[in-house]
C-alpha positions, 0 to 999 in steps of 0.5 A: 784747070782747062775746060772744052767744050764740042759740038752744041756745048761749045756753040751755046758757050761760044767757046771752043776752051777756056782756062779757069781757077776754081773751086769746085771740088766735083763735076757737079760743083763746077757747071754750078759755078759755071752757069752762075757766070752767064746765061748763056753757060746755063743755056749750055747746061740746062740738061745734064742727061744731055751730055757727057764729060770727060776728065784729062779725056777719060769719061767720068760722072759728074758727081766725080772728083776734080781731085788733080784734074787738070783738063774737063772736056763736056761733050753731047753723046756721040753716035756711030755710023 
């Protein structure tokens, strides 16, 4: 599965993207797996209310299923101008 990180999420993880193998069945489980890896992931995901997630380029929720998903993107809320 491809994981993409944008804006300050990328800064905290130190990665723009990575490919991982996961046993997670939901986005929340994926976040928990990532946080257990290293402190930098825990820092990036410390406040999920400040994050958005997209599954295969479609906005989604953190309790969404990862079945069949190829790409997960994490990013802060966007504002218009």
